[in-house]
C-alpha positions in Angstrom: -0.1 0.3 0.1 0.8 3.2 -0.7 2.2 5.3 1.8 2.3 9.5 1.1 1.3 11.0 3.8 3.7 13.0 6.2 0.7 13.8 8.4 1.3 13.2 11.4 -1.2 12.9 14.9 -0.5 15.1 17.3 2.3 13.1 20.7 0.5 15.0 23.0 -4.0 15.0 23.1 -4.4 17.6 26.3 -5.7 20.1 24.0 -8.4 18.0 24.5 -9.4 17.2 27.5 -12.3 19.8 27.6 -14.1 17.7 25.7 -13.2 14.7 27.5 -14.5 16.8 30.3 -17.8 18.6 28.7 -18.3 15.5 27.0 -21.3 13.8 28.8 -22.2 9.7 27.8 -23.7 8.4 25.3 -27.0 8.3 24.9 -27.8 9.5 21.2 -28.4 13.4 21.7 -27.6 16.3 19.7 -25.4 16.9 23.0 -24.2 14.7 23.6 -21.7 14.7 19.7 -21.1 18.6 20.3 -21.9 19.1 24.1 -24.4 21.4 26.4 -22.0 24.0 26.4 -23.5 26.1 23.2 -26.7 28.1 22.7 -27.6 26.4 19.6 -27.0 23.3 17.6 -27.3 22.8 13.4 -27.8 19.5 11.8 -26.3 19.1 8.6 -27.9 16.2 6.2 -24.9 14.4 4.7 -26.0 14.7 0.5 -27.6 11.6 -0.8 -25.2 11.7 -4.4 -22.5 11.3 -1.2 -21.2 14.6 -3.2 -20.5 13.5 -6.7 -23.9 14.8 -8.0 -26.1 12.7 -11.2 -29.0 12.1 -12.5 -29.6 9.3 -10.9 -30.6 10.2 -7.0 -31.4 12.6 -4.9 -28.7 15.5 -3.5 -31.2 16.5 -0.5 -33.1 14.6 1.9 -36.0 17.8 1.1 -35.6 16.2 -2.4 -36.2 12.5 -1.1 -38.4 12.7 0.2 -41.3 15.0 -1.5 -40.1 12.3 -4.2 -40.6 9.6 -1.3 -44.4 10.8 0.0 -42.5 12.1 3.1 -42.0 14.7 6.1 -38.2 15.6 5.6 -37.6 17.6 9.5 -35.3 17.5 12.1 -34.9 14.3 13.8 -35.5 12.7 10.3 -33.7 9.5 9.8 -33.2 8.6 6.1 -34.3 5.0 5.9 -37.6 6.3 7.4 -37.7 9.4 5.0 -36.4 7.3 2.3 -39.2 4.2 2.5 -35.9 2.1 1.3 -37.2 -0.5 3.4 -40.2 -0.9 0.8 -38.0 -0.3 -2.7 -37.0 -3.1 -4.8 -33.3 -3.8 -4.1 -32.8 -2.6 -8.1 -34.2 0.7 -7.0 -32.8 1.7 -3.7 -30.2 4.2 -3.6 -26.9 4.0 -1.9 -27.6 6.6 0.2 -25.6 9.4 2.3 -22.1 8.3 3.6 -21.5 7.4 7.4 -19.3 9.9 9.3 -18.2 12.2 7.2 -18.7 15.9 5.0 -18.3 15.5 1.4 -16.2 18.0 -1.6 -19.3 19.9 -1.6 -20.7 20.6 1.6 -17.2 20.7 3.7 -15.6 24.4 1.6 -19.1 25.5 2.2 -19.2 25.1 6.4 -15.3 25.7 6.3 -16.4 29.4 4.6 -19.6 29.8 7.5 -16.7 29.0 10.7 -14.4 30.9 9.5 -16.8 34.3 10.2 -17.4 32.6 13.5 -14.5 32.2 15.6 -10.9 34.9 16.2 -8.8 32.1 15.9 -9.0 30.3 11.9 -5.8 28.9 12.5 -5.2 27.5 15.4 -7.7 24.6 15.5 -7.7 21.0 16.6 -8.2 18.0 14.9 -10.2 14.4 15.7 -10.4 11.2 13.7 -11.7 8.3 14.9 -8.2 5.8 15.8 -10.4 2.8 12.9 -10.8 4.7 10.2 -9.0 2.3 9.3 -7.6 3.7 5.6 -5.1 6.2 8.5 -1.4 5.0 8.0 -0.2 1.9 9.7 2.9 4.2 11.8 0.3 5.5 13.2 -0.9 2.6 15.5 1.9 3.9 17.9 1.1 7.6 19.1 -1.3 8.5 21.6 -5.6 8.8 21.6 -7.6 10.7 23.7 -11.8 8.3 24.7 -15.2 10.2 24.5 -17.3 7.8 25.4 -17.7 4.6 23.3 -14.4 5.6 21.3 -10.7 6.9 20.8 -9.1 9.5 18.5 -6.4 11.1 17.3 -5.7 14.4 17.8 -4.0 16.6 14.3 -3.9 20.5 14.5 -3.7 23.3 11.7 -5.7 26.5 10.3 -9.6 26.0 9.5 -8.1 26.8 6.1 -6.1 23.1 6.1 -9.0 21.6 6.4 -9.9 19.8 2.9 -5.8 19.5 2.3 -6.0 17.1 5.8 -9.8 15.2 4.3 -8.6 14.6 1.2 -5.0 12.9 3.4 -7.7 11.2 5.9 -8.9 10.0 2.4 -6.3 8.4 0.6 -3.5 8.0 2.9 -3.2 3.8 2.1 -4.3 3.8 -1.6 -1.8 2.9 -3.6 -0.9 5.2 -5.7 -3.3 5.0 -8.4 -6.4 5.2 -6.0 -4.5 8.0 -4.4 -4.9 9.8 -7.8 -7.5 8.3 -8.2 -9.7 9.0 -5.8 -8.0 12.7 -4.9 -9.0 13.7 -9.2 -12.8 12.7 -7.7 -12.3 15.1 -5.0 -14.1 12.1 -2.6 -12.5 13.6 0.9 -13.2 12.1 5.1 -13.3 14.7 7.2 -11.8 15.2 10.1 -14.6 13.2 13.3 -14.9 15.8 15.2 -13.0 19.3 14.9 -12.6 22.4 16.7 -11.0 26.3 17.1 -8.8 27.5 19.7 -11.3 29.8 20.8 -13.5 26.8 21.2 -16.7 28.7 19.3 -18.6 26.1 17.0 -18.0 22.6 17.8 -18.4 20.2 14.4 -19.5 16.1 14.8 -19.5 13.9 12.1 -20.7 10.8 13.8 -18.6 7.6 12.9 -22.4 6.2 12.2 -24.4 9.1 12.0 -26.0 10.1 8.2 -25.4 13.6 9.2 -23.2 16.7 11.1 -23.4 18.4 14.0 -23.0 22.1 14.8 -22.4 23.5 18.3 -22.1 27.7 17.7 -23.6 30.5 18.1 -27.4 31.6 17.2 -25.6 34.3 14.4 -23.5 30.9 12.9 -26.8 28.8 13.4 -29.2 31.3 11.2 -26.5 31.3 8.9 -25.4 27.7 8.3 -30.0 26.7 8.2 -30.1 29.8 5.2 -27.5 28.6 3.1 -29.2 26.7 0.6 -25.7 25.7 -0.8 -25.7 23.4 2.8 -29.1 21.4 3.7 -29.5 22.3 7.6 -32.2 22.4 10.1 -31.1 23.8 13.4 -32.1 21.0 16.4 -32.4 21.1 20.1 -29.3 19.5 22.1 -31.8 17.2 23.0 -33.0 16.0 20.7 -32.9 11.1 20.0 -30.5 11.6 16.7 -30.9 7.0 17.1 -32.3 5.3 14.6 -35.6 5.5 15.8 -36.1 9.3 16.3 -38.7 9.6 13.5 -41.3 10.1 14.7 -43.1 11.0 12.0 -42.0 9.1 9.2 -42.4 6.0 11.4 -40.8 3.2 8.5 -39.0 0.4 9.2 -35.9 -0.2 11.1 -37.1 3.1 13.1 -40.1 1.0 15.5 -42.9 4.2 15.1 -45.6 3.7 13.3 -47.1 7.1 12.6 -50.1 6.7 14.4 -48.6 6.2 17.7 
């Protein structure tokens, strides 16, 4: 396997101590991902086309809901929203990527976040240690633990996050696959990231097809209002579990519409 990257996790993970202390036990809520320290939260819905637009799948959850006759709302779950369990296998779509933003959404989010921190040159990012495309040598690096997961810690400027996300996706690939993947723009964004001033926090939990942002009401308003970013404001106690969609409530959630 190729290993072109020179990116290295930090040997000192103390900068994540505040997050370790601030996160509660995990119960699938918004605040379990981004702490209860922020006044507002947004949920960014990962694109069903995975950031690779084509004519054979919808580009947004709202478009999917319109097509399937369901309701797009803050607690929506993609399987319920798209009624995928009721579609013939040949008509099911691959759906959003889990645990990462895509090449279209990530730079748009970075642009919004940049205007809401005084420390864009000093940011921290964490990557789940179970991510399979990481270089083998990273296994010897220190990590920090949050409920149920361990993470490596990295540092850099906010503007460099796109390049870092490309490194995460391609570091362990052979040269030919690395070149093709980079040409397509496929990335894997950090699992968690925040600026030095902790004015916001972003978390793309590895098993989830949406990303949570905690920040100021102004930031959340901008994210929700941006037509290029599919986002809705959410309550900190809202469940992100698969059974959290009580409106569309179909398999596998277990909720029926007449509950």
